C-alpha angles and dihedrals in degrees: 000000000000097000106041127178100003119185135220121240117239124162093342094309129109107230145170121237113276091243093050092231123138141186131209129238120208138222101243092204090062108014088234126138111268113170139012110219134184115262103220128203135196093283090058090048090051092052092049094048093048091049090052090047092052092048094048099083095054094042097047092046093061119106113260090247090054093053090044091054089057094048092049088052088053090051091050092048092050090054091048091052097037096121097050092046093046091052089055088056091047094051101038100035104024092239109161109249100247091052092044091051091049090049093052090051089049090052089056088052090055092060092047094045097050092046088055098047095041088079088061094052101099140157126263130245115231116212112239138156116296092263095060141061122204131175146152116239121197117231134172119256098230121240115025118203106208115194111191130206126231101233100071103006102160098050096039090049088050092049092053103036095046092051097044092047096043092064096042108270123133122224146226107189122201106196122206106271093235093051100038097122091055095054092043088054090051089051092052090054089050094051093050089052090062109268104162120246114278095013092101123027129176122205119185127207143086124314096237092065110014095034091047091048092052097044091048098045111116094219091059110092104179132025123205111195135173118183144085123338091241094054090042089059089054092051090049089054092049092048093047094073091072096023095243120179113250128203106192137176105192137169133325142187097192117205121220126201117207102187123200090254095047120131094243096190094055091043092053090051094057101031095041089056093047091046098053106020108102086013089285090297092137125124090210095045125116111282102179130002120217102197120185112242091239092067100021096109095043091050092051093048093049095044090049090052089051092050092048090060095051107112108220109193149112105334091218089068111091093218091059113112098183133022132188125297118265102263145005089249093054091047089054090048094053093045089050090056091050093050092046091053090053092046088053091053107267122134131245096229097173140356124168112237121250123235129198089271088069099050101085100045135056096271123163112184126228104278138184121197116194135183089047119164122217091240096056120111093242090058094047102046136055108263094178096195146090092291120118112207110205123197123183112236119203131194088259094059123093107221094194093053091049093044091052093045094095140083088240134079110172104124145332129214117212122189115184141118089226098087092167094057090046092051087053091054095050098080092054095047111099100217140110096230135027123198115194116192090337149044123219134155112188130174090260094055119090110222129199136054149239092210119123114302096342096092151273126278134349136286125204132028126041092307091055092048091053090057089072091058133070127213120241115191116216123189124185127189107208093195097069 
């Protein structure tokens, strides 16, 4: 194992689990053991939460400029250690190196950005009569439990932690079990940059035990969670016992419209990247394509040409475009969706051939499934892999009705030259984000949704930062 005997972070100390038990993470490119990580229990969680609670007063009492200085040091430290952190992501998640390095640099940007905008997050004056003053002041919640997904662990951790810390919360982080070493490495970098003891704590172990213990802990005031809708519902149930606030980005099965007047070449550039980058393990990626019959064959041909040029190889190689999926169980899940689609009558339009280099790891090759019907399982559920699901749209079909016919509402992709018609559609589309002839997610944009089963609240930007504060109303009578 490359990362042997790793420790958890509690109150500024690197510690084993109280039980002494451990578990192993794997290299998804080879299936080999990679890291030995502590297996925490509820006693470890209790220590971490109590440490964060004790550190809260001193951290939240700092001037905004003082907290900002610490976050800026964290950003600088991440950049200084970018190669090492990126290699953790390569080895433990299978992220191609160039992508992993870019993600790490993006994580540094999140700390710097939230430090900068926190100074703009202010209270609100409430108009009253001349004898009274009323206002809202923004205050941190206290201890934030941050439960991280396995698909983009570095950037998602940075988004949550930087926002929570910037406004004065302290944190207990539960990394995804299969990416624990990567987040422990990130925590090590943060501590060396000067995060005070107890302000950030990291507890490793499965969601069913450790995640539940954190979400139910009475000293935790807010839960930030990214993951599947089903797990999110469990977290909501756990948090309901003490009425914690929850900010949640959950599942999606994002519909894509390819209109007959769409610029197919430009659409393929954007959608092909979103489909196969990170092996399709993107919450915002295309879930199901509704391609108008007039451009159906052209779109398939060009998407297949894009997929054929995707280099699937060792993620440590800088020329690799796509690595393995994150785990053996996820590989089996994706392959199950593909086989089920074929059993239901869909067509395997394209699948890149495997070579001997793909046999050891958890590789799912770029795949296109055509002749899919809206009612098929693969079009109804979240595949979350490098599998394009293509449905033929006719003039008699109502895209808005089809797009909304889903338990999810994360985002919608629209590709058309008829901007006016698309803008007319947008009010009727039940989704938290709409991308029209593009897809960008910048620091300033607030991502997430409160639509159907895709989540609660927003992350990123000023709106996402505000999620980690609560409003306290103050009223003063000057005449008394």
